[in-house]
C-alpha atoms as one frame of an Amber mdcrd trajectory, in Angstrom:
protein
  -9.980 -23.543 -19.395 -11.548 -23.514 -16.082 -14.975 -23.455 -15.223 -14.659
 -19.299 -13.734 -12.681 -18.262 -16.962 -15.472 -20.127 -19.169 -17.954 -17.829
 -17.731 -16.214 -15.039 -17.832 -15.936 -15.175 -21.681 -19.422 -16.233 -22.139
 -20.393 -13.182 -19.887 -18.467 -11.104 -22.105 -19.727 -12.470 -25.168 -23.537
 -11.723 -24.055 -22.303  -8.445 -22.488 -20.886  -7.333 -26.203 -24.063  -8.776
 -28.054 -26.126  -6.642 -25.682 -24.147  -3.544 -26.645 -24.478  -4.164 -30.398
 -28.181  -5.056 -29.854 -29.021  -1.963 -27.938 -26.811   0.151 -30.173 -28.971
  -0.910 -33.135 -32.141  -0.019 -31.506 -30.621   3.166 -30.065 -30.246   4.255
 -33.496 -33.771   3.435 -34.605 -34.995   5.174 -32.093 -33.330   8.756 -33.023
 -34.225   8.047 -36.884 -37.822   7.700 -35.273 -38.036  10.468 -33.212 -36.553
  12.728 -35.707 -38.839  11.829 -37.969 -42.011  11.910 -35.685 -44.565  14.362
 -36.738 -46.532  13.988 -33.194 -45.480  15.423 -30.503 -46.613  12.959 -28.002
 -45.053  10.177 -30.295 -41.753  12.642 -30.577 -41.660  12.702 -26.751 -42.069
   8.844 -26.137 -39.573   7.468 -28.660 -37.060  10.122 -27.323 -37.574   8.574
 -23.610 -37.400   5.399 -25.356 -33.695   6.492 -26.527 -32.911   8.093 -23.708
 -33.575   4.342 -21.723 -31.811   2.550 -24.641 -28.666   4.751 -24.856 -28.349
   4.676 -21.012 -28.839   0.921 -21.025 -25.935   0.263 -23.899 -23.693   2.714
 -21.616 -24.483   0.704 -18.418 -23.431  -2.475 -20.319 -20.276  -1.003 -21.551
 -19.466   0.138 -18.164 -20.425  -2.991 -17.149 -17.869  -4.691 -19.549 -14.712
  -2.447 -18.525 -15.523  -3.160 -15.181 -15.334  -6.434 -15.966 -12.057  -6.523
 -17.669 -10.284  -4.308 -14.770 -11.433  -6.672 -12.392  -9.983  -9.656 -14.277
  -6.883  -7.485 -14.673  -6.446  -6.766 -10.939  -7.219 -10.441  -9.937  -4.438
 -11.394 -12.455  -1.934  -8.833 -11.162  -2.954  -9.838  -7.070  -2.392 -13.548
  -8.320   1.077 -12.762  -9.952   2.052 -10.693  -6.682   1.272 -13.385  -4.635
   3.333 -15.947  -6.686   5.955 -13.157  -6.751   6.081 -13.051  -2.321   5.544
 -16.777  -2.228   8.829 -16.847  -4.458  10.325 -13.850  -2.215   9.787 -15.689
   0.612  11.186 -19.197  -0.428  14.393 -16.818  -1.475  14.414 -15.147   1.780
  14.360 -18.551   3.779  17.233 -19.821   1.995  19.482 -16.641   2.652  21.654
 -17.013   5.759  20.633 -14.498   8.599  23.443 -13.011   9.625  23.646 -10.909
  12.720  23.225  -7.015  13.105  26.435  -5.279  12.586  27.743  -3.025  15.549
  26.339   0.071  13.868  22.800  -1.479  13.364  22.293  -2.447  16.890  23.553
   1.341  17.889  20.579   2.744  15.346  18.534   0.453  17.114  19.044   1.456
  20.770  18.955   5.119  19.791  15.340   4.126  18.082  14.194   2.390  20.676
  15.045   5.536  22.985  13.272   8.294  20.713  10.545   5.828  20.363   8.410
   7.069  23.284   8.898  10.754  22.080   7.681   9.941  18.477   4.448   8.320
  19.840   3.901  11.396  22.162   4.173  13.522  19.302   1.872  12.035  16.861
  -0.084  11.909  20.074  -1.401   8.568  19.229  -2.360   8.873  15.607  -0.623
   5.732  13.974  -0.264   7.642  10.741   1.506  10.579  12.353   3.638   8.317
  14.008   4.786   6.177  10.681   5.615   9.864   9.400   8.177  10.497  12.270
   9.056   6.503  12.412  10.219   7.343   8.981  11.827  10.426   9.322  13.538
   9.352  12.117  14.790   6.122   9.901  16.400   8.546   7.448  18.029  11.017
   9.710  19.704   8.104  11.566  20.810   6.457   8.396  21.815  10.204   7.363
  23.463  10.302  10.907  25.050   6.790  10.852  27.166   7.427   7.902  28.904
  10.914   9.022  32.201  10.269  10.928  32.704   9.866  14.403  28.937   8.360
  14.607  30.315   5.215  16.371  32.439   6.991  18.915  29.624   9.604  20.167
  27.699   8.586  23.270  24.214   7.453  22.799  22.675  10.085  24.117  23.962
  12.922  22.751  22.838  11.270  19.152  19.199  10.841  20.639  19.203  14.350
  21.885  20.734  15.598  18.475  18.144  13.669  16.298  15.316  14.880  18.918
  15.989  18.410  18.456  16.533  17.987  14.642  12.923  16.800  14.415  11.453
  19.058  17.608  10.559  16.549  19.468   9.741  17.455  23.195  10.116  15.286
  26.340  12.273  13.433  28.288  14.743  11.140  27.148  14.994   8.114  29.941
  18.370   6.211  29.178  18.744   2.739  30.875  22.214   1.348  30.920  22.840
  -2.313  29.001  22.692  -5.348  31.441  25.646  -7.171  31.248  26.732 -10.375
  33.401  28.987  -9.978  35.821  33.167 -10.535  34.579  34.857 -12.761  36.991
  37.771 -11.327  38.087  41.032 -12.463  36.281  42.703 -15.380  37.923  39.838
 -16.141  40.077  39.494 -19.530  41.050  36.261 -21.234  39.371  36.274 -24.437
  41.424
């Protein structure tokens, strides 16, 4: 058992004992306040009861908070362990190159990225919402017949229109190395 865990167990035991003592005292004060005949004594006892019962409530609230914190810390430790295990598993997986369809979707996403940013007016939360919307729409479009045959410009313009994005799309041709003519002497 770790020192921190021992301290936590001890603190919980003390809080439990304080709650019990406070509850017993509050009960005694309530009885005495009801039986008091002198109004000043009754007021003083009622005030003491109020303070004692508040202390009991605060003690119970602190105990529950400590329990919630301990549960949260245990969950976080478990999540970190799962994440470590997941990273180790991912590291063991051989990465495959993206499919032509994934490359195509990425190019369309890149084309619309500036329009999405402008639509979000720099608000990162709005940008994320629009980016997620584009991802979903692009996944749906990629499943449709003919997606691979449509020009990128057509796909990008259709998605921009569907999302009510305004602005000018800027298309650039992919750069490729020039090919040597067939049968050319390479030296």
